[in-house]
Structure formats: structure tokens, C-alpha cells
C-alpha positions in Angstrom: -13.9 -2.4 13.1 -11.4 0.2 11.9 -13.2 2.6 9.8 -10.3 2.9 7.4 -10.4 -0.7 7.0 -14.0 -0.9 6.2 -13.7 2.2 3.9 -10.7 0.3 1.7 -12.8 -2.6 1.6 -16.1 -1.2 0.5 -14.3 1.2 -2.1 -12.7 -2.0 -3.4 -15.8 -3.7 -4.0 -17.7 -0.9 -5.3 -14.8 0.0 -7.8 -14.9 -3.5 -9.0 -11.6 -4.6 -7.7 -12.7 -7.9 -6.5 -14.3 -8.7 -9.8 -11.3 -10.4 -10.9 -11.1 -12.6 -7.8 -14.8 -14.0 -7.4 -18.0 -14.7 -9.5 -20.2 -14.1 -6.5 -22.3 -11.2 -7.6 -24.7 -11.6 -4.7 -21.9 -10.7 -2.3 -21.1 -7.6 -4.1 -24.7 -6.4 -4.4 -24.9 -7.1 -0.7 -21.8 -5.1 0.2 -23.0 -2.1 -2.0 -26.2 -1.9 -0.3 -25.0 -2.3 3.0 -21.9 0.0 2.7 -23.2 2.8 4.7 -25.4 0.7 7.0 -23.0 -2.0 7.8 -24.3 -3.1 11.4 -27.6 -3.3 9.9 -26.9 -5.9 7.3 -29.9 -8.4 7.2 -32.2 -5.7 8.8 -35.7 -4.9 7.4 -37.3 -1.4 7.7 -40.7 -2.2 9.1 -42.2 1.4 9.7 -41.3 4.8 8.7 -42.6 8.1 9.9 -42.1 11.8 10.5 -43.0 14.4 13.0 -44.2 18.0 12.5 -40.5 19.4 12.4 -39.8 17.2 9.4 -37.7 14.8 11.3 -37.9 11.2 9.9 -37.8 8.0 11.8 -37.6 4.3 10.8 -37.9 1.1 12.7 -35.6 -1.7 11.7 -36.0 -5.2 12.7 -33.3 -7.8 12.1 -34.3 -11.4 11.7 -31.3 -13.4 13.2 -31.6 -16.3 10.8 -31.7 -14.2 7.6 -28.8 -11.9 8.9 -26.7 -14.8 9.8 -27.2 -16.2 6.3 -26.2 -13.0 4.8 -23.2 -12.6 6.7 -22.0 -16.2 6.1 -22.8 -15.7 2.4 -20.4 -12.8 2.4 -17.7 -14.6 4.4 -17.7 -17.3 2.1 -17.4 -15.2 -1.0 -14.6 -13.2 0.9 -12.9 -16.6 1.4 -13.0 -17.3 -2.3 -11.5 -14.0 -3.0 -8.7 -14.6 -0.2 -7.8 -18.0 -1.8 -7.8 -16.5 -5.4 -5.5 -13.7 -4.2 -3.0 -15.8 -2.5 -3.0 -18.6 -5.2 0.2 -17.7 -7.1 3.5 -19.3 -8.5 6.6 -18.5 -6.6 7.7 -16.0 -9.4 4.2 -14.3 -9.2 4.2 -14.1 -5.6 7.6 -12.6 -5.1 6.9 -9.6 -6.8 5.4 -6.2 -5.7 2.1 -7.3 -7.1 2.5 -10.2 -4.7 2.9 -8.0 -1.8 -0.1 -6.1 -2.7 -2.4 -9.3 -3.3 -1.3 -10.6 0.2 -2.1 -7.1 1.7 -5.5 -7.0 0.2 -6.1 -10.4 1.4 -5.3 -9.2 4.8 -8.0 -6.4 4.7 -10.6 -9.1 3.5 -9.6 -11.4 6.3 -10.0 -8.8 9.0 -13.4 -8.0 7.7 -14.2 -11.6 7.9 -13.0 -11.8 11.4 -15.5 -9.0 12.4 -18.3 -10.7 10.3 -17.7 -14.1 12.1 -18.0 -12.4 15.4 -21.5 -10.8 14.4 -22.6 -14.4 13.2 -21.4 -15.8 16.5 -23.6 -13.0 18.4 -26.7 -14.1 16.1 -26.2 -17.7 17.7 -25.1 -19.0 14.3 -21.9 -20.7 12.9 -19.6 -19.1 10.6 -17.8 -20.9 8.0 -14.5 -22.7 8.4 -11.4 -20.8 7.4 -11.7 -17.5 8.8 -8.3 -16.4 10.2 -6.9 -12.9 11.2 -5.4 -10.6 8.5 -2.1 -10.5 10.5 -1.2 -14.0 9.0 -1.2 -12.5 5.4 0.4 -9.1 6.5 3.1 -11.1 7.9 3.5 -13.3 4.7 3.5 -9.8 2.6 6.4 -8.6 4.7 8.2 -11.9 4.1 7.7 -11.7 0.4 9.2 -8.0 0.7 12.4 -9.7 2.0 12.7 -11.9 -1.2 12.5 -8.9 -3.6 15.8 -7.6 -4.9 15.9 -4.0 -5.6 18.8 -2.4 -7.6 20.0 1.1 -7.0 21.9 2.4 -10.0 23.3 5.8 -9.4 25.0 8.3 -12.1 27.2 9.9 -9.6 27.7 10.0 -5.8 30.0 11.5 -3.1 31.3 8.7 -0.6 28.2 6.7 -1.1 26.0 9.1 0.8 23.1 9.4 -1.8 23.2 5.8 -2.4 23.2 5.1 1.4 20.2 7.3 2.1 18.0 5.5 -0.6 19.3 2.1 0.5 18.4 2.9 4.2 14.8 3.9 3.0 14.4 0.6 1.1 15.9 -1.5 4.0 13.7 0.3 6.5 10.7 -1.1 4.6 12.2 -4.7 4.6 14.2 -5.0 1.4 17.4 -6.5 2.3 20.4 -3.9 1.9 23.6 -4.5 -0.2 26.1 -2.6 -2.2 25.0 -1.8 -5.9 22.0 -4.2 -5.9 19.9 -4.4 -2.8 19.1 -8.2 -1.9 22.2 -9.1 -4.1 20.8 -12.5 -5.0 20.7 -11.3 -8.5 22.7 -9.2 -10.8 19.7 -8.1 -12.9 16.9 -7.4 -10.6 13.4 -6.9 -12.0 12.9 -3.6 -9.8 15.6 -0.8 -10.1 16.0 2.5 -8.5 17.6 4.6 -11.2 19.0 7.9 -9.6 20.5 10.6 -11.7 22.5 13.1 -9.5 23.6 16.5 -10.7 26.0 18.7 -8.4 27.1 22.0 -10.0 28.5 25.4 -8.9 26.1 28.3 -9.1 27.3 32.0 -9.4 25.3 34.8 -7.6 26.5 38.3 -8.7 27.5 40.3 -6.0 27.8 37.7 -3.4 31.2 36.6 -2.2 29.9 33.4 -0.9 30.1 30.1 -3.0 26.9 28.3 -4.0 26.2 24.9 -5.5 23.0 23.2 -6.6 22.0 19.6 -6.4 19.4 17.9 -8.4 18.0 14.5 -8.0 15.9 12.3 -10.1 15.0 9.0 -8.9 12.6 6.6 -10.7 11.7 3.2 -9.3 11.4 1.2 -12.4 9.9 -2.2 -13.3 12.5 -3.5 -15.9 10.1 -6.1 -17.2 8.1 -3.4 -19.1 10.6 -0.7 -18.6 7.8 0.9 -16.6 8.5 3.9 -14.1 6.6 3.0 -11.1 7.3 5.8 -8.8 9.2 9.1 -9.5 11.0 11.3 -7.0 12.8 14.7 -7.6 14.7 16.8 -5.1 16.7 19.8 -5.7 18.4 22.3 -3.3 21.0 25.4 -3.4 23.4 25.9 -0.5 26.1 28.4 0.1 29.1 28.7 2.2 32.5 30.7 2.2 34.1 27.5 0.5 32.8 25.7 -2.5 33.5 22.4 -1.2 31.5 23.1 1.9 28.8 24.4 -0.1 28.6 21.1 -2.1 28.9 19.2 1.1 25.6 21.0 2.4 23.8 20.1 -0.7 24.6 16.5 -0.1 23.7 16.6 3.6 20.4 18.6 2.3 19.7 15.6 -0.1 20.2 13.0 2.6 18.0 14.7 4.8 15.4 15.0 2.3 15.7 11.2 1.2 15.4 9.8 4.8 12.5 12.0 5.6 10.5 11.6 2.3 11.1 8.7 0.3 10.0 6.0 2.9 6.9 7.6 3.1 6.4 8.0 -0.5 7.3 4.4 -1.2 4.9 3.2 1.6 2.1 5.4 0.3 2.5 4.0 -3.2 2.5 0.3 -2.1 -0.8 1.2 -0.1 -2.5 2.7 -3.0 -1.7 -0.3 -5.6 -4.5 -2.3 -6.6 -3.9 -6.1 -6.8 -3.9 -7.4 -10.7 -4.6 -10.9 -12.0 
């Protein structure tokens, strides 16, 4: 099983993320205890000794029946968490929190698949309902396609700054449009507010013309007027003509947005914790 997957799962349990999704305290205790010895879940230390060099040794014995019960209890607890995570109304589901809940469900589902395989190796039968996490990831991506994101921009030149941000959002699955991405609504819950400033710059003793562009883009949840993700960019460009200096500023902004914003938003979504 992927170490990143295991790490994110154990971290979520240890930090209490699952507490809002399950009442099974025994499962949380089991996971905390087994976090660094995942492959020994259900094993018992029978003997410990050390040699003259100070090296310590231990013999662990796994009782198949006990191990299978522990794994199955954990699988069932995880199934309860997944059910609670994905139990939402349509209005709750079609939000960024809905996306995060399905992605977290996918992580737990992948852990369950691994645990179910271990149970089978122990000659036992895992609980019904274990499915691959890919199904939940696909649904998370489908949810993204239903979420309109508005782009409101204070100033632009030939739609180039708007286009750069729109492409980033489209690449992540949000539908592209003009003015409002996914234009099904004129008042989307999520809005990318973009302030753009392009001004001439005077450099004494230099015959070239210069311009500076500054961009502040805030992804906002309008329901609580909450800034979810800020992004800032600035650049100074020069040329023999003022118009070309400004054009180079716009081009620099386009490159930066294309290279940076998709990754920034992807990382932001991956760090979000599902909320009740």
C-alpha cells in the first residue's frame, strides 16, 4: 500500500479528523497503536532479549483469528466513516467540501481494500461493501464539474489574464465559460476575485521604458465572505517602447499563472479537511 496513503490515513485518525464521522473509539485506538507497525496488527510480543552489544530483539506471534477480527473491526469502522462522509444532500455535495469528503472517503476505501486482502490471507472473510477508492475519486471529479466558479477581474488586456486563470480552473475539471465558469448561475458561491494593476515605471538614467504588473487573486467563498486561497504576482518588464514593456508584463503574468496557480489550487484542495 502506498506510504503516502497510509500516512494521510493515520494522520487523519491521530488528529481526530474521523471523530465527526464515527463513534467507534476502539478503531481509533487500534489505529493509533498500530500506526508504525501496520503489518503487525494483531501480533503479540512473546519474547524480548538483547545481546552483549546492546541490540534488542523481539519475537512477535500473530494469532490469525485475533488478527482477522481486529482487521475486520477496523474495516467495518472505516465503512461507517465512508457512509457518513458520502451521506449528503445535493446542495451539500456540490461544494468544495463535498469534493474533499469524497476524496477522503477514497483514501479510507483504499486502506480497506488493503486490509481486506490481509483478512483473506488470514483465511477469513472481510465485511461486505469494500470497494476501491477510485470509485469515490471519480465521483469527486464529477462533483467538481458541477461547481460554478466565477472570475471577477478589475482590469484585463484582451482577456489574457482572465484566460490564464480560466485555463487553470478548467484543467482541474471546472467548466470554462466567460465571466462565470460553469455559467449555470450568475451568482456562484465560489468566486476568484482578481485585482490587476499595470503601471509605467520610471528608472532614472535608463532610456528604455518599463512597466510593473501586480496581481492579487483571492478565491472566495461568498457564503461567508471567506478568502479560501490568496495568490499574488508582480513583475517589472522593460523595452524600448512602453506598449511592449506592458505586453511583456502581461506575458509574464500569463506564464506565472499557468505554471503556479493550478499547482497552488491542487495543493490547497489536497490539504482540506472534511467538515460535518
